[in-house]
ZALODREN-549610 format. One line per field, with one value per atom (N, C-alpha, C): atom name; residue number from 1; x, y, z. Coordinates in Angstrom, 3 decimals, m for minus. Layout:
site [CA ...]
pos [NUM ...]
px [X ...]
py [Y ...]
pz [Z ...]
***
This chain:
site [N CA C N CA C N CA C N CA C N CA C N CA C N CA C N CA C N CA C N CA C N CA C N CA C N CA C N CA C N CA C N CA C N CA C N CA C N CA C N CA C N CA C N CA C N CA C N CA C N CA C N CA C N CA C N CA C N CA C N CA C N CA C N CA C N CA C N CA C N CA C N CA C N CA C N CA C N CA C N CA C N CA C N CA C N CA C N CA C N CA C N CA C N CA C N CA C N CA C N CA C N CA C N CA C N CA C N CA C N CA C N CA C N CA C N CA C N CA C N CA C N CA C N CA C N CA C N CA C N CA C N CA C N CA C N CA C N CA C N CA C N CA C N CA C N CA C N CA C N CA C N CA C N CA C N CA C N CA C N CA C N CA C N CA C N CA C N CA C N CA C]
pos [1 1 1 2 2 2 3 3 3 4 4 4 5 5 5 6 6 6 7 7 7 8 8 8 9 9 9 10 10 10 11 11 11 12 12 12 13 13 13 14 14 14 15 15 15 16 16 16 17 17 17 18 18 18 19 19 19 20 20 20 21 21 21 22 22 22 23 23 23 24 24 24 25 25 25 26 26 26 27 27 27 28 28 28 29 29 29 30 30 30 31 31 31 32 32 32 33 33 33 34 34 34 35 35 35 36 36 36 37 37 37 38 38 38 39 39 39 40 40 40 41 41 41 42 42 42 43 43 43 44 44 44 45 45 45 46 46 46 47 47 47 48 48 48 49 49 49 50 50 50 51 51 51 52 52 52 53 53 53 54 54 54 55 55 55 56 56 56 57 57 57 58 58 58 59 59 59 60 60 60 61 61 61 62 62 62 63 63 63 64 64 64 65 65 65 66 66 66 67 67 67 68 68 68 69 69 69 70 70 70 71 71 71 72 72 72 73 73 73 74 74 74 75 75 75 76 76 76 77 77 77 78 78 78 79 79 79 80 80 80 81 81 81 82 82 82 83 83 83 84 84 84 85 85 85]
px [m5.867 m4.485 m3.680 m2.971 m2.138 m0.705 m0.122 1.260 2.202 3.339 4.343 5.658 6.236 7.520 8.618 9.380 10.444 11.815 12.022 13.281 12.954 13.870 13.775 15.174 15.276 16.550 17.607 17.208 18.139 18.670 19.992 20.549 20.221 19.875 19.512 19.730 19.551 19.577 18.311 17.656 16.445 16.736 16.496 16.776 15.460 15.306 14.101 14.498 13.658 13.870 12.531 12.518 11.297 11.268 10.119 9.963 8.689 8.716 7.535 6.830 5.528 4.737 3.730 3.656 2.689 1.904 0.609 m0.260 m0.986 m1.278 m1.913 m3.199 m3.274 m4.466 m4.567 m3.518 m3.566 m2.399 m2.507 m1.409 m0.303 0.947 2.038 1.852 2.243 2.194 3.579 3.837 5.131 4.971 5.806 5.787 7.109 7.066 8.256 8.515 9.707 10.123 11.056 10.753 11.568 12.256 13.509 14.295 14.996 14.875 15.530 16.783 17.889 19.168 19.584 19.714 20.045 21.030 21.457 22.367 21.764 22.562 22.018 21.603 21.993 21.646 20.246 19.611 18.253 17.281 16.386 15.427 14.107 13.804 12.567 11.699 10.567 9.674 8.862 8.525 7.698 6.374 5.918 4.664 4.803 6.023 6.234 5.885 5.444 5.240 6.548 7.059 8.337 8.123 8.527 8.416 9.824 10.075 11.391 11.285 12.204 12.270 13.459 13.165 14.204 13.990 14.999 14.917 13.709 13.430 12.353 10.959 10.856 9.561 9.444 8.347 8.116 7.254 7.662 6.905 6.735 5.505 5.211 5.181 5.805 5.857 5.416 5.081 4.886 5.904 6.442 7.438 6.719 7.180 6.476 6.886 7.846 8.244 9.513 10.173 11.396 12.557 13.566 14.722 15.788 16.613 17.785 18.975 19.554 20.665 22.006 22.892 24.254 25.205 26.485 27.485 27.428 27.325 27.419 26.130 25.050 23.779 22.646 21.423 20.266 19.398 18.689 17.823 16.383 15.511 14.099 13.273 12.521 11.649 10.426 10.054 8.971 7.840 6.658 5.505 5.021 4.707 4.191 2.864 2.739 1.516 0.426 m0.738 m1.837 m2.312 m2.483 m2.954 m4.476 m4.984 m6.432 m6.797 m7.787 m8.169 m9.452]
py [33.003 33.253 33.511 34.614 34.945 34.542 33.739 33.305 34.361 34.548 35.514 34.766 34.907 34.275 35.037 34.328 34.964 34.621 33.351 32.897 31.978 31.933 30.933 30.561 29.386 28.872 28.778 28.339 28.181 26.755 26.572 25.220 24.554 23.274 22.561 21.073 20.348 18.886 18.417 17.430 16.879 15.451 15.167 13.850 13.211 11.924 11.190 10.001 9.711 8.549 7.838 6.557 5.774 5.148 5.242 4.632 3.798 2.716 1.883 2.320 2.493 2.851 1.743 1.291 0.276 0.772 0.752 1.135 m0.110 m0.158 m1.331 m1.678 m2.910 m3.381 m2.992 m2.416 m2.033 m2.649 m2.648 m3.132 m2.082 m2.522 m1.553 m0.648 0.599 1.523 2.126 2.558 3.131 4.634 5.378 6.837 7.322 8.520 9.124 10.449 10.601 11.853 12.554 13.817 14.575 15.723 15.950 17.017 17.798 19.132 20.021 20.578 20.516 21.025 22.170 23.372 24.563 25.446 26.501 27.497 28.095 28.294 28.829 30.298 30.994 32.409 32.633 31.573 31.673 31.651 32.636 32.718 32.084 30.914 30.203 30.225 30.861 30.984 29.710 29.401 28.237 28.362 27.266 27.266 27.642 27.871 28.265 27.127 27.501 26.548 26.513 25.319 25.149 24.230 24.689 23.883 23.503 22.200 21.691 21.116 21.541 20.989 20.043 18.802 17.762 16.934 16.888 16.171 16.624 17.930 18.499 18.322 17.685 17.449 18.335 19.090 19.962 19.249 19.353 18.796 19.883 20.059 21.100 20.494 21.204 20.796 21.963 21.656 22.703 22.467 23.550 23.500 23.161 22.133 21.674 22.418 23.286 23.990 24.791 25.053 25.853 25.043 25.748 25.086 24.780 23.800 23.494 24.118 25.157 25.871 25.368 25.154 24.741 25.744 25.594 26.516 26.631 25.498 25.530 25.144 24.866 24.538 24.634 24.502 24.373 23.240 22.603 21.479 21.852 21.624 21.960 20.708 20.303 19.152 19.572 18.729 19.051 18.041 18.500 17.630 17.799 16.694 16.752 17.487 18.463 19.233 18.395 18.368 17.595 18.246 17.437 17.960 18.031 19.079 19.191 19.020 18.209 17.942 18.650]
pz [14.584 14.951 13.688 13.660 12.513 12.809 11.921 12.085 11.534 12.210 11.790 11.586 10.395 10.112 10.835 11.663 12.437 11.849 11.510 10.911 9.745 8.782 7.723 7.264 6.669 6.163 7.264 8.459 9.578 9.557 9.437 9.470 10.810 10.744 11.965 11.768 12.865 12.838 13.533 12.953 13.536 13.964 15.223 15.781 16.218 15.948 16.346 17.206 18.194 19.049 19.195 18.930 19.076 20.470 21.106 22.420 22.431 23.167 23.347 24.614 24.528 25.697 25.940 27.167 27.531 28.728 28.604 29.705 30.185 31.439 32.030 31.281 30.807 30.130 28.667 28.089 26.673 25.923 24.631 23.792 23.758 23.592 23.488 22.274 22.408 21.281 21.089 19.883 19.534 19.413 20.124 20.043 19.487 18.926 18.353 19.060 19.588 20.217 19.240 18.922 17.978 18.693 18.317 18.935 17.833 17.894 16.952 17.593 16.890 17.392 16.479 17.080 16.300 17.055 16.378 16.932 18.213 19.258 20.508 20.423 19.364 19.225 18.652 18.164 17.623 18.799 18.868 19.971 19.549 20.114 19.811 21.065 20.965 22.110 22.300 23.551 23.848 23.104 22.530 21.785 20.328 19.852 18.453 17.497 16.300 15.207 14.431 14.189 13.506 12.311 11.127 9.911 9.487 9.384 9.000 7.595 6.720 5.372 5.316 4.994 4.962 3.705 2.851 1.578 0.759 0.812 0.033 0.625 1.768 2.408 3.645 3.722 4.876 5.913 7.179 8.289 9.329 9.797 10.785 12.184 13.107 14.504 15.363 16.591 17.576 18.681 19.173 20.234 21.527 22.207 23.395 24.663 24.580 25.796 25.600 26.705 26.681 26.118 25.661 25.064 26.110 25.793 26.609 25.882 26.467 25.814 26.333 25.393 25.694 25.040 25.279 24.758 23.241 22.544 21.088 20.358 21.088 20.445 21.455 20.946 21.822 21.306 22.223 21.886 22.206 21.237 21.382 21.148 22.150 22.002 21.184 20.227 19.298 19.380 19.042 18.880 17.450 16.808 15.449 15.460 14.575 14.502 13.848 14.445 13.887 12.612 11.591 10.313 10.332 9.727 9.589 8.126 7.867 6.475 6.116]
***
């Protein structure tokens, strides 16, 4: 798969929410839900790879689905991209 750069240097806000998940018969685990908030005019397709640079550190995510568009912003739910070593 060849990646194509569509946008770069787009101002955004990255929000994280920690949630506890408990499944029957297992120990509780902590999950992190990440949400990207950007300009509504940016077109991000479902399944896109998104790299966010924050404080000089780059983190790669994959877009988990369609965006929620509002008048002044859009919200994109993200999944942390698995690193391959």
